[in-house]
PLY file of the C-alpha trace (Angstrom):
ply
format ascii 1.0
element vertex 385
property float x
property float y
property float z
element edge 384
property int vertex1
property int vertex2
end_header
-15.30 13.74 -43.86
-14.04 14.98 -40.52
-10.91 17.06 -40.64
-7.93 15.55 -38.78
-6.46 17.89 -36.23
-3.04 19.28 -36.98
-0.16 18.46 -34.64
-0.29 21.95 -33.13
-3.97 21.56 -32.34
-3.41 18.12 -30.84
-0.64 19.53 -28.71
-2.90 22.26 -27.38
-5.62 19.80 -26.54
-3.19 17.50 -24.80
-1.68 20.27 -22.70
-5.16 21.31 -21.67
-5.87 17.73 -20.63
-2.70 17.59 -18.61
-3.60 20.84 -16.89
-7.09 19.67 -16.03
-5.72 16.32 -14.88
-3.33 18.08 -12.54
-6.15 20.17 -11.15
-8.34 17.12 -10.60
-5.83 15.26 -8.44
-5.04 18.21 -6.23
-7.78 17.88 -3.58
-6.73 14.29 -2.80
-3.27 15.33 -1.59
-1.72 18.42 -0.06
1.71 19.95 0.40
2.93 21.24 3.70
3.44 24.99 3.37
5.82 26.70 5.80
5.14 30.36 6.63
8.37 32.21 7.42
8.58 35.06 10.02
8.67 37.65 7.23
5.40 36.35 5.82
6.92 34.52 2.86
5.94 30.94 2.16
7.91 27.88 1.17
7.04 24.27 0.51
8.41 21.66 2.88
10.53 19.16 0.96
10.54 15.45 1.89
13.68 13.81 3.20
15.06 12.24 0.03
17.29 9.88 2.03
14.20 8.34 3.61
11.95 8.47 0.55
12.64 4.93 -0.64
12.17 3.36 2.78
9.00 5.31 3.40
7.51 4.25 0.09
7.98 0.48 0.44
6.67 -2.00 2.98
9.92 -3.98 3.13
12.65 -1.72 4.45
15.40 -2.30 1.89
16.37 -4.56 -1.02
18.56 -7.55 -0.20
20.18 -10.50 -1.94
18.10 -12.83 0.26
15.18 -12.14 2.55
14.64 -14.00 5.81
10.96 -14.73 6.43
10.10 -15.90 9.94
6.81 -17.74 10.53
5.40 -17.30 14.04
2.35 -18.80 15.70
0.41 -21.91 16.64
-0.30 -25.26 14.98
-1.65 -23.61 11.84
1.59 -21.61 11.57
3.51 -24.89 11.49
1.47 -25.94 8.47
2.03 -22.57 6.82
5.79 -22.94 7.33
5.74 -26.33 5.62
3.60 -24.97 2.77
6.02 -22.10 2.20
8.88 -24.56 1.89
7.03 -26.32 -0.94
5.57 -23.28 -2.67
8.36 -20.69 -2.60
10.44 -20.59 -5.77
14.24 -20.19 -5.97
13.78 -16.78 -7.59
11.91 -15.59 -4.48
15.29 -15.62 -2.71
13.65 -16.45 0.60
15.23 -18.05 3.62
12.21 -19.38 5.49
12.46 -19.94 9.23
9.74 -20.78 11.72
8.98 -20.74 15.44
5.63 -22.25 16.34
4.14 -23.90 19.41
1.19 -26.26 19.13
-1.78 -25.17 21.22
-0.26 -21.77 21.98
-2.02 -18.41 21.77
-2.34 -15.11 23.54
-5.01 -16.06 26.09
-2.94 -18.74 27.87
0.46 -17.15 28.59
0.82 -19.66 31.44
1.27 -22.37 28.79
3.44 -20.29 26.46
4.02 -16.55 26.71
4.56 -15.16 23.23
5.22 -11.63 24.48
8.02 -12.91 26.68
9.48 -15.26 24.06
9.39 -12.95 21.02
12.32 -10.62 21.86
14.67 -13.56 22.32
13.52 -15.19 19.09
14.17 -11.98 17.16
17.52 -11.41 18.87
18.71 -14.80 17.62
17.54 -14.30 14.03
18.17 -11.63 11.42
14.58 -11.18 10.21
13.36 -9.07 7.29
9.71 -10.19 7.24
7.46 -12.08 9.63
4.31 -14.08 8.93
2.08 -14.36 12.00
-0.65 -17.00 12.21
-1.96 -17.29 15.75
-5.27 -17.28 17.59
-6.90 -20.62 16.78
-6.93 -21.47 20.51
-7.85 -17.99 21.74
-11.63 -18.38 21.71
-11.67 -18.76 25.49
-11.65 -16.70 28.65
-8.57 -14.58 29.35
-7.03 -14.19 32.83
-5.41 -10.79 33.28
-3.92 -9.60 36.60
-5.74 -12.36 38.42
-9.10 -11.41 36.93
-10.98 -13.76 34.62
-12.29 -11.99 31.50
-15.14 -13.64 29.63
-14.45 -14.30 25.96
-16.00 -11.66 23.72
-16.71 -9.18 26.53
-15.59 -5.57 26.22
-12.86 -6.16 28.81
-11.68 -9.27 26.99
-11.47 -7.39 23.69
-9.53 -4.52 25.26
-7.05 -6.96 26.81
-6.63 -8.84 23.53
-6.04 -5.61 21.60
-3.25 -4.68 24.03
-1.52 -8.03 23.57
-1.73 -7.75 19.77
-0.37 -4.19 19.91
2.55 -5.25 22.12
3.36 -8.19 19.83
3.34 -5.99 16.74
5.34 -3.26 18.45
8.19 -5.68 19.14
8.31 -6.61 15.45
7.88 -3.15 14.00
10.49 -1.48 16.20
13.01 -3.80 14.53
11.84 -2.62 11.07
10.40 -6.04 10.23
7.68 -6.19 7.57
4.76 -7.99 9.22
2.12 -10.09 7.44
-0.65 -11.19 9.77
-2.48 -14.18 8.31
-6.18 -14.20 9.16
-7.73 -17.32 10.67
-9.56 -19.48 8.09
-13.18 -20.67 8.37
-13.74 -23.45 10.90
-16.17 -26.37 10.61
-17.97 -25.98 13.94
-20.24 -22.88 13.74
-19.67 -21.60 17.30
-15.91 -22.04 16.93
-15.96 -20.28 13.56
-17.89 -17.39 15.10
-15.20 -17.02 17.77
-12.46 -17.00 15.13
-14.26 -14.20 13.30
-14.28 -12.15 16.50
-10.51 -12.60 16.78
-9.99 -11.80 13.09
-11.95 -8.59 13.49
-9.90 -7.42 16.46
-6.58 -8.26 14.83
-7.49 -6.60 11.53
-8.60 -3.50 13.42
-5.23 -3.24 15.15
-3.26 -4.15 12.02
-5.01 -1.41 10.04
-4.41 1.10 12.83
-0.70 0.25 13.04
-0.03 0.02 9.30
0.45 -3.76 9.27
-0.71 -5.95 6.39
-3.55 -8.35 7.23
-4.11 -11.19 4.75
-7.71 -12.38 4.82
-7.97 -16.14 4.18
-11.70 -16.71 4.57
-12.70 -16.23 0.95
-9.99 -18.60 -0.28
-11.22 -21.42 1.97
-14.99 -20.82 2.09
-17.86 -21.93 -0.10
-20.02 -19.58 -2.17
-22.04 -18.66 0.92
-18.88 -17.76 2.85
-19.04 -20.82 5.11
-16.53 -23.54 5.89
-15.80 -26.13 3.25
-13.12 -28.78 3.23
-12.97 -28.68 -0.58
-11.06 -26.24 -2.74
-8.78 -25.76 -5.73
-5.38 -27.41 -5.69
-2.95 -24.66 -6.75
-0.68 -27.20 -8.47
-3.21 -29.17 -10.51
-6.22 -26.85 -10.62
-8.45 -29.74 -9.53
-11.13 -29.42 -6.87
-9.97 -31.55 -3.97
-10.01 -31.75 -0.18
-7.83 -29.10 1.49
-8.82 -29.36 5.16
-8.27 -32.02 7.78
-11.21 -34.04 9.09
-10.99 -32.16 12.39
-12.36 -29.06 10.63
-9.43 -26.94 11.81
-6.09 -27.89 10.31
-5.07 -28.07 6.65
-3.89 -30.98 4.56
-0.67 -30.65 2.59
-2.50 -29.16 -0.42
-4.31 -26.70 1.82
-1.10 -25.52 3.46
0.42 -24.95 0.02
-2.57 -22.81 -0.97
-2.36 -20.91 2.33
1.31 -20.23 1.65
0.50 -18.97 -1.86
-1.76 -16.27 -0.42
1.16 -14.90 1.57
3.68 -15.28 -1.25
1.49 -13.32 -3.67
1.65 -10.31 -1.35
5.27 -10.77 -0.35
6.48 -11.02 -3.94
4.78 -7.74 -4.82
6.44 -6.03 -1.84
9.85 -7.39 -2.79
9.30 -6.18 -6.34
8.36 -2.74 -5.01
11.47 -2.36 -2.86
13.72 -3.55 -5.69
12.23 -1.25 -8.34
14.28 1.97 -8.54
12.27 5.14 -8.02
12.97 7.50 -10.92
12.07 11.16 -11.40
9.15 10.25 -13.66
7.61 7.69 -11.30
5.37 8.33 -8.35
6.66 6.98 -5.00
4.93 3.77 -3.96
3.62 5.11 -0.66
1.98 8.10 -2.34
0.45 5.87 -4.99
-0.93 3.51 -2.37
-2.42 6.31 -0.28
-3.89 8.38 -3.09
-4.91 5.64 -5.50
-3.54 7.77 -8.37
-1.76 6.24 -11.34
-2.63 8.73 -14.04
0.41 8.62 -16.29
0.85 12.39 -16.17
4.35 13.87 -16.60
6.39 14.83 -13.57
4.79 18.22 -12.98
1.28 16.77 -13.00
1.53 14.33 -10.11
3.24 13.80 -6.75
6.98 13.32 -6.88
10.20 14.10 -4.96
9.28 17.80 -4.94
5.83 17.13 -3.49
2.36 17.33 -4.98
0.60 20.32 -6.46
-1.68 21.94 -3.92
-5.07 23.09 -5.19
-6.54 25.81 -3.00
-10.19 26.81 -3.48
-11.46 30.26 -4.35
-8.19 32.18 -4.72
-8.83 35.77 -5.79
-8.19 36.55 -9.44
-5.38 38.95 -8.47
-3.50 36.47 -6.29
-0.14 35.44 -7.72
1.96 34.76 -4.61
5.69 35.02 -5.13
6.00 33.20 -8.43
7.72 36.16 -10.12
6.43 35.10 -13.52
4.05 36.46 -16.13
0.42 36.93 -15.13
-1.35 37.26 -18.46
-4.10 34.74 -17.65
-6.09 35.14 -20.86
-3.04 34.93 -23.11
-1.65 31.82 -21.45
-5.04 30.16 -21.43
-5.25 30.78 -25.15
-1.75 29.37 -25.74
-2.65 26.08 -24.09
-6.17 26.06 -25.51
-7.82 26.17 -22.08
-11.45 26.19 -23.20
-12.85 23.85 -20.56
-15.40 25.27 -18.09
-13.61 26.84 -15.14
-10.31 26.57 -16.98
-9.10 30.11 -16.29
-9.89 29.80 -12.59
-8.02 26.51 -12.48
-5.07 28.10 -14.23
-4.93 30.87 -11.63
-4.79 28.33 -8.85
-2.03 26.37 -10.56
-0.02 29.55 -11.11
-0.36 30.33 -7.42
0.84 26.92 -6.29
3.41 25.83 -8.88
6.96 25.89 -7.39
8.94 28.83 -8.81
11.22 27.81 -11.65
9.57 24.43 -12.08
8.27 22.91 -15.31
4.77 23.51 -13.96
5.47 27.21 -13.39
6.77 27.66 -16.93
3.73 25.93 -18.39
1.00 27.38 -16.20
2.39 30.91 -15.76
4.30 31.53 -19.02
2.69 29.15 -21.47
6.01 27.39 -22.17
5.32 23.71 -22.66
7.83 21.05 -21.52
10.07 19.54 -24.16
8.57 16.29 -25.45
10.41 13.03 -25.02
11.09 11.04 -28.20
8.34 8.51 -28.76
6.03 9.91 -26.06
2.48 10.86 -27.00
3.33 14.59 -27.01
6.25 14.09 -29.43
5.06 15.64 -32.70
8.38 15.41 -34.52
7.00 12.58 -36.65
5.19 13.73 -39.76
3.21 11.54 -42.20
4.63 11.08 -45.66
2.91 13.27 -48.25
0.28 11.44 -50.20
0.74 11.18 -53.95
0 1
1 2
2 3
3 4
4 5
5 6
6 7
7 8
8 9
9 10
10 11
11 12
12 13
13 14
14 15
15 16
16 17
17 18
18 19
19 20
20 21
21 22
22 23
23 24
24 25
25 26
26 27
27 28
28 29
29 30
30 31
31 32
32 33
33 34
34 35
35 36
36 37
37 38
38 39
39 40
40 41
41 42
42 43
43 44
44 45
45 46
46 47
47 48
48 49
49 50
50 51
51 52
52 53
53 54
54 55
55 56
56 57
57 58
58 59
59 60
60 61
61 62
62 63
63 64
64 65
65 66
66 67
67 68
68 69
69 70
70 71
71 72
72 73
73 74
74 75
75 76
76 77
77 78
78 79
79 80
80 81
81 82
82 83
83 84
84 85
85 86
86 87
87 88
88 89
89 90
90 91
91 92
92 93
93 94
94 95
95 96
96 97
97 98
98 99
99 100
100 101
101 102
102 103
103 104
104 105
105 106
106 107
107 108
108 109
109 110
110 111
111 112
112 113
113 114
114 115
115 116
116 117
117 118
118 119
119 120
120 121
121 122
122 123
123 124
124 125
125 126
126 127
127 128
128 129
129 130
130 131
131 132
132 133
133 134
134 135
135 136
136 137
137 138
138 139
139 140
140 141
141 142
142 143
143 144
144 145
145 146
146 147
147 148
148 149
149 150
150 151
151 152
152 153
153 154
154 155
155 156
156 157
157 158
158 159
159 160
160 161
161 162
162 163
163 164
164 165
165 166
166 167
167 168
168 169
169 170
170 171
171 172
172 173
173 174
174 175
175 176
176 177
177 178
178 179
179 180
180 181
181 182
182 183
183 184
184 185
185 186
186 187
187 188
188 189
189 190
190 191
191 192
192 193
193 194
194 195
195 196
196 197
197 198
198 199
199 200
200 201
201 202
202 203
203 204
204 205
205 206
206 207
207 208
208 209
209 210
210 211
211 212
212 213
213 214
214 215
215 216
216 217
217 218
218 219
219 220
220 221
221 222
222 223
223 224
224 225
225 226
226 227
227 228
228 229
229 230
230 231
231 232
232 233
233 234
234 235
235 236
236 237
237 238
238 239
239 240
240 241
241 242
242 243
243 244
244 245
245 246
246 247
247 248
248 249
249 250
250 251
251 252
252 253
253 254
254 255
255 256
256 257
257 258
258 259
259 260
260 261
261 262
262 263
263 264
264 265
265 266
266 267
267 268
268 269
269 270
270 271
271 272
272 273
273 274
274 275
275 276
276 277
277 278
278 279
279 280
280 281
281 282
282 283
283 284
284 285
285 286
286 287
287 288
288 289
289 290
290 291
291 292
292 293
293 294
294 295
295 296
296 297
297 298
298 299
299 300
300 301
301 302
302 303
303 304
304 305
305 306
306 307
307 308
308 309
309 310
310 311
311 312
312 313
313 314
314 315
315 316
316 317
317 318
318 319
319 320
320 321
321 322
322 323
323 324
324 325
325 326
326 327
327 328
328 329
329 330
330 331
331 332
332 333
333 334
334 335
335 336
336 337
337 338
338 339
339 340
340 341
341 342
342 343
343 344
344 345
345 346
346 347
347 348
348 349
349 350
350 351
351 352
352 353
353 354
354 355
355 356
356 357
357 358
358 359
359 360
360 361
361 362
362 363
363 364
364 365
365 366
366 367
367 368
368 369
369 370
370 371
371 372
372 373
373 374
374 375
375 376
376 377
377 378
378 379
379 380
380 381
381 382
382 383
383 384
């Protein structure tokens, strides 16, 4: 029969795991270290007043959120679908400004760059859903010069228009959701829409704007256009697209709206969830992909992440001002893993002075357990008879 480990042994093993976990996440993130004129070093602290805004896509929590739909004919359908699909608990006020047949390549018919500032001035907008481009698969006239669709000059001009459109929204702190164009029935038309999707996604990614890809939701197994799909209300396979191979039927617009609402609801939840000392800020979690459940000292937080620096000399201790008995501390926390002592040296070097991490890694003093947490060993089994 295998011997069960005593609580003290389990505690040692767990602390070792926490230490190794902290070491493993270090290379993915880095602190900014400031070197003072006297040669001393300090860690730059984030602006706590801006931490919540920086960590959520929607700027701030509100009682109600105004969502403005902008774009062409397809945007009009999306607006209608949102009205049917949004739930009262979403607390959304949904507005829309769309122009049939409009786009970016024919500003002579409707100039979105000219119209957008006035639209935003007249509306208090928290989030914007943009669905535009279904008529843009054509030549573009810029400064009197005709640019052929798909050419390098055409793409550069289109990128600039997209950037200017997004800049007007983002400078007003509006959360932007750019809805990708769906598959189209006519192959050459569909190919043009994919060119536009690629350019817009490129710019959205570069500018930190969310791009919602709709192709998979409205394509067949081969990734091609299909007018059939799943009705989100009944679960039945039914026709979602109009016979023209471009627009959506009522059921299709509801499904299109659901793709946006899925993302928007998560962002509202994120901005309304208080950030506590034991939770990692949303922006850091999104950028690092880390959700490791480690205690505060083992992951990024308001005091910044632990910095792991390679190949520090065994005598380096920085200005921690704490004990340096490497072997003794390693024994206290049962640091038997390969490379454990070297990892401990690095953590001693980089742990903020006076922090929980410094006490654990440099003095061998473990943090007090929280009642009910896995490292709480206050519970003892009843003696067997």
